[in-house]
C-alpha positions as CSV (number, residue, x, y, z in Angstrom):
1,X,-1.6,-62.7,27.4
2,X,1.9,-63.3,25.8
3,X,4.9,-65.5,26.3
4,X,7.3,-62.3,26.1
5,X,8.4,-60.4,29.1
6,X,6.5,-57.7,30.6
7,X,9.3,-56.2,32.1
8,X,10.2,-52.9,29.7
9,X,14.0,-53.7,29.1
10,X,13.6,-57.2,28.8
11,X,10.6,-56.9,26.4
12,X,13.0,-54.4,24.4
13,X,15.7,-57.2,24.0
14,X,13.4,-59.7,23.2
15,X,11.6,-57.8,20.4
16,X,15.0,-56.8,18.6
17,X,16.3,-60.4,18.7
18,X,13.2,-61.4,17.5
19,X,13.1,-59.0,14.7
20,X,16.6,-59.7,13.7
21,X,16.1,-63.8,13.7
22,X,13.1,-63.0,11.7
23,X,15.3,-61.0,8.9
24,X,17.4,-63.7,8.9
25,X,20.5,-61.7,10.0
26,X,23.2,-62.7,12.3
27,X,24.8,-60.2,14.3
28,X,27.6,-59.5,12.3
29,X,25.4,-58.9,9.1
30,X,23.2,-56.6,11.0
31,X,25.9,-54.7,12.1
32,X,27.7,-54.4,8.6
33,X,24.0,-53.2,7.4
34,X,23.1,-50.9,10.2
35,X,26.5,-49.2,10.3
36,X,27.6,-50.3,14.2
37,X,29.6,-52.9,15.3
38,X,27.8,-55.8,16.0
39,X,29.0,-56.5,19.5
40,X,26.6,-53.9,20.4
41,X,23.7,-55.6,19.3
42,X,24.9,-58.5,21.1
43,X,25.1,-56.7,24.2
44,X,21.7,-54.9,23.6
45,X,20.0,-58.8,22.9
46,X,21.4,-59.5,26.2
47,X,19.7,-56.7,28.4
48,X,23.7,-55.6,28.8
49,X,22.7,-52.2,27.4
50,X,20.1,-50.1,25.9
51,X,21.7,-48.6,23.0
52,X,21.7,-44.8,22.1
53,X,18.8,-43.2,20.6
54,X,20.4,-42.9,17.0
55,X,21.5,-46.6,17.1
56,X,17.7,-47.6,17.9
57,X,16.3,-45.2,15.3
58,X,18.7,-46.7,12.7
59,X,17.6,-50.3,13.9
60,X,13.8,-49.3,13.9
61,X,14.2,-48.0,10.0
62,X,15.9,-50.8,9.3
63,X,13.7,-53.3,10.5
64,X,10.6,-51.0,8.9
65,X,8.6,-51.3,12.1
66,X,7.3,-47.6,12.1
67,X,8.1,-46.8,15.5
68,X,7.7,-50.0,17.4
69,X,11.2,-50.5,18.6
70,X,11.5,-46.9,19.5
71,X,8.8,-46.8,21.6
72,X,9.8,-49.9,23.8
73,X,13.3,-48.6,24.0
74,X,11.4,-45.2,25.3
75,X,9.6,-47.4,28.1
76,X,12.7,-49.5,28.8
77,X,14.7,-46.3,29.6
78,X,12.2,-44.9,31.8
79,X,11.9,-48.2,33.5
80,X,13.6,-48.1,37.0
81,X,13.2,-52.1,37.8
82,X,17.1,-52.6,37.0
83,X,17.9,-50.8,40.1
84,X,17.8,-53.0,43.3
85,X,14.4,-52.8,45.3
86,X,15.5,-50.5,48.1
87,X,16.4,-47.6,45.5
88,X,13.3,-47.8,43.1
89,X,11.1,-45.2,44.9
90,X,14.4,-42.9,45.6
91,X,15.1,-43.3,41.6
92,X,11.4,-42.3,40.5
93,X,11.7,-39.6,42.6
94,X,15.0,-38.2,41.6
95,X,13.6,-38.6,37.9
96,X,11.0,-36.0,38.9
97,X,13.2,-33.8,40.9
98,X,13.8,-30.1,39.6
99,X,16.7,-29.5,42.1
100,X,19.5,-31.8,43.1
101,X,22.3,-31.2,46.2
102,X,24.8,-34.0,46.9
103,X,27.4,-34.7,49.9
104,X,29.7,-37.6,49.0
105,X,32.2,-38.9,51.6
106,X,32.9,-42.3,49.9
107,X,32.0,-42.2,46.2
108,X,31.7,-39.7,43.1
109,X,27.8,-39.3,42.9
110,X,26.2,-41.8,40.4
111,X,25.1,-39.3,38.0
112,X,28.7,-38.2,37.6
113,X,30.3,-41.9,37.1
114,X,32.1,-42.7,34.2
115,X,32.2,-46.5,33.0
116,X,35.1,-47.2,34.4
117,X,34.5,-46.1,38.0
118,X,31.4,-47.4,38.1
119,X,32.8,-50.8,36.9
120,X,35.3,-50.9,39.7
121,X,33.5,-49.5,42.7
122,X,30.2,-51.9,41.7
123,X,32.8,-54.9,41.3
124,X,34.1,-53.9,44.7
125,X,30.9,-55.3,46.3
126,X,29.1,-58.7,45.7
127,X,28.2,-57.8,42.0
128,X,29.5,-60.1,39.3
129,X,28.5,-61.3,35.7
130,X,25.8,-60.3,33.9
131,X,24.3,-58.5,37.1
132,X,27.4,-56.2,37.2
133,X,26.9,-55.5,33.6
134,X,23.3,-54.4,34.1
135,X,24.0,-52.1,37.0
136,X,26.8,-50.3,35.2
137,X,24.5,-49.7,32.3
138,X,21.8,-48.6,35.0
139,X,24.1,-46.2,36.6
140,X,25.3,-44.8,33.6
141,X,21.5,-44.0,32.4
142,X,21.3,-41.7,35.4
143,X,23.9,-39.5,34.0
144,X,21.2,-38.6,31.5
145,X,19.5,-36.7,34.0
146,X,22.0,-33.9,34.1
147,X,21.9,-33.8,30.2
148,X,18.5,-33.7,29.3
149,X,16.8,-30.8,28.2
150,X,15.0,-29.1,31.3
151,X,17.3,-30.9,33.6
152,X,17.7,-30.2,37.2
153,X,20.0,-27.9,38.6
154,X,23.0,-30.2,40.4
155,X,25.5,-29.6,43.1
156,X,27.8,-31.9,45.0
157,X,30.3,-31.3,47.9
158,X,32.8,-34.1,47.6
159,X,34.9,-34.9,50.6
160,X,38.6,-35.1,49.6
161,X,39.0,-38.5,50.3
162,X,36.6,-39.2,47.5
163,X,39.3,-37.8,45.2
164,X,42.2,-39.4,46.7
165,X,41.0,-43.1,46.7
166,X,42.0,-43.7,42.9
167,X,41.0,-46.2,40.7
168,X,43.3,-49.4,39.9
169,X,43.2,-48.8,36.5
170,X,44.7,-45.7,35.8
171,X,43.4,-44.4,32.2
172,X,40.0,-44.9,34.4
173,X,40.9,-42.8,37.1
174,X,41.9,-40.1,34.5
175,X,39.0,-40.3,32.6
176,X,36.5,-39.9,35.8
177,X,38.9,-36.6,36.7
178,X,38.6,-35.5,33.4
179,X,34.8,-35.9,33.6
180,X,34.2,-34.2,36.8
181,X,36.4,-31.1,35.4
182,X,34.2,-31.0,32.4
183,X,30.8,-31.1,34.5
184,X,32.0,-28.4,36.7
185,X,32.2,-26.1,33.8
186,X,28.3,-26.8,33.0
187,X,26.3,-23.9,33.9
188,X,23.9,-25.8,36.1
189,X,25.9,-28.1,37.5
190,X,28.4,-27.5,40.8
191,X,30.9,-29.1,42.2
192,X,32.7,-28.3,45.3
193,X,35.5,-30.0,47.3
194,X,35.6,-30.0,51.2
195,X,39.3,-30.5,51.9
196,X,40.9,-32.3,54.8
197,X,41.9,-29.2,56.3
198,X,38.3,-28.2,57.2
199,X,38.4,-30.6,60.3
200,X,36.0,-33.3,61.2
201,X,33.1,-33.9,59.2
202,X,29.7,-33.8,60.2
203,X,28.7,-36.2,57.8
204,X,31.5,-38.5,58.1
205,X,30.3,-41.8,57.8
206,X,27.1,-40.9,55.4
207,X,26.5,-40.0,51.9
208,X,23.2,-37.9,51.1
209,X,21.3,-36.8,48.3
210,X,18.4,-33.9,48.8
211,X,16.0,-33.9,45.9
212,X,13.6,-30.9,45.8
213,X,10.4,-31.9,43.8
214,X,8.2,-30.2,41.4
215,X,5.7,-29.3,44.4
216,X,8.2,-27.5,46.6
217,X,8.4,-31.2,49.0
218,X,12.2,-31.9,49.7
219,X,13.1,-35.4,50.5
220,X,16.7,-36.8,51.1
221,X,18.4,-39.8,50.4
222,X,21.1,-41.2,53.2
223,X,23.1,-44.4,52.3
224,X,26.4,-46.1,53.7
225,X,27.7,-49.3,52.6
226,X,25.4,-51.7,54.0
227,X,21.7,-49.4,53.9
228,X,20.2,-46.7,52.3
229,X,17.0,-45.0,53.7
230,X,15.0,-42.2,52.2
231,X,14.1,-39.0,54.7
232,X,10.9,-37.5,54.4
233,X,10.2,-36.3,57.6
234,X,10.6,-32.8,58.5
235,X,12.8,-32.7,61.7
236,X,15.6,-35.1,60.6
237,X,15.4,-33.3,57.1
238,X,16.2,-30.2,58.8
239,X,19.0,-31.6,60.8
240,X,20.7,-32.8,57.4
241,X,20.3,-30.0,55.7
242,X,21.6,-27.3,58.5
243,X,24.9,-30.2,58.3
244,X,24.9,-30.1,54.7
245,X,25.0,-26.0,55.1
246,X,27.9,-26.1,57.4
247,X,29.8,-28.1,55.0
248,X,29.0,-25.8,52.2
249,X,30.5,-22.9,54.3
250,X,33.8,-24.5,54.8
251,X,34.4,-26.4,51.2
252,X,36.4,-24.6,48.5
253,X,34.6,-22.6,46.1
254,X,33.3,-24.1,42.5
255,X,36.4,-22.0,41.0
256,X,38.9,-23.2,43.6
257,X,37.4,-26.8,43.2
258,X,38.0,-26.8,39.7
259,X,41.7,-25.7,40.3
260,X,42.0,-28.7,42.8
261,X,40.5,-31.0,40.3
262,X,43.3,-29.6,37.6
263,X,46.0,-30.3,39.8
264,X,44.8,-34.2,40.7
265,X,44.6,-34.6,37.0
266,X,48.0,-33.3,36.5
267,X,49.3,-35.8,39.3
268,X,47.6,-38.9,38.4
269,X,49.5,-41.2,36.7
270,X,49.0,-41.9,33.0
271,X,48.8,-45.0,31.4
272,X,52.2,-47.0,31.1
273,X,53.5,-46.7,27.5
274,X,54.2,-49.9,25.2
C-alpha cells in the first residue's frame, strides 16, 4: 500500500510535484531549466491539466526517471474518472468507437469544442473553481479522439440555433467558428448545418451521439440539459437513427455548411481595439 493516490490523474500530479521538490527546484526554476512557462507546471501539479506529450517527455528526461513520468501520463490520459459518473460508460465506449455521428440542438459537440467555448458553456451551469478547470481539461482531451492516428470517422449535424447563440467573449466565439471551419476540411470529419428553414425538428430537445463499435454494434447516447442516457436496445435505436437520417436529408451539404460557417465568421464581431 502507498499513501499516494491510486487515481491515475491525481497520481501523475503527485509524482510530478514530488520529483520537483526532491530535485530542489521551485516552479519558476523548473520552467527556466526545462523551457516552458512555470505556470503550466503549477497547473499540472494541481491536476488542472495533464500537459502535452512533448512537455512530459522533457520533464521525464530532466528528472532522469527513464520513462516513469511518461508512463504515468499515458495512464492518466486514458483515465475517465474525471468525468461525472453518468458519463463514464459512454466515454469508455466513445474511446473505442470506429465511427461517430452526432446531432446537436443546443451545443457544439465536446470533441469539437475550444477552450473558450468549453469554459463558458460549462461555467453556465453549477461548476466553479477547480472543478470547472478539471472539466474543461477533460472536455478538451476528448478532441484528441479526432486527431489521433486511426481515430474514428465523425459526422455532426448542428441545428442552426447552436451557431446563433454566440459566446459573450467575442474572441472565444470567433476562435470556435474558426475551429469548426478547420475541422470541416478534414477528410474524416463531416459538419452539416440544419437551417431554421428546414422547419420543425424531430429531435428538437435532444442532443444525440451514435457510436459504432469495432464489433459492429451501435449504441447511442441521448442528452438533455438535465439528464443523459445510453441507449442500446434495438427498437429505440432504430427510431433515433430514422429521425437522424431525416435530419441529414434536410441539412445543408458539407460544402454549403462550410460556406455558412464562413459567413458566420465574417459577421462575427472582432475584439474591440485598444
